[in-house]
N, C-alpha and C positions, 0 to 999 in steps of 0.2 A: 954538238956545239950550238946549233940554232936554238935548242931548248934552253940552254944556259943563258943565252943572250935574251931570249924572251922572258925568262924568269927574272933576270936582272932588271930589265926594262920595267916590268910590272912592279917590282919592289921599289925602284926609284920613283915611279909615279905614285905609289901609295905613300911613300915618304914625303913627296912634295904636297900631296893632298893633306896629309896630317899636319905638316908645318904651315900650310896655307890657312888652316883654320885657326891657328893661334895668332890672333891679332890683338895688339895692345889697345885697350880702350883709349880713345882720343878725348879731347876736351869737348864738352857739350856745346852745341851751337847756340848763339844768342837768340833771343825771342824773335827778332826780325828775320832770321835766316831759317826758321823752322819751315818745313814743307807743308804742314797742315795747321789749320786753326785749332787752338786748344779747346775752344768752346763748342764748335759745331763739327769739326773734323774735315771741313772742306779744304781742298788744296789752295795754298796761298800763292798768288802771282803778284810779284812786285813787292814794294815796301809799304804800300798803303794799308789802311785798316780793312779787315774782313767785312763783307756786307752784313754779317750778323752783329758786328760791333757798332755799325753806324746808327742803328736804331730805327 
């Protein structure tokens, strides 16, 4: 009986892992909400321009 419960638990966990990977693609973030600068790849903090864009 304990083996059946263990196998059922493992199968349920595999099923959850399989369906957890199926994510629907969401809308792309606007340019100000990107996490990195498209030019230099630095992380962006805040809504101001990146230091590489200031010149």
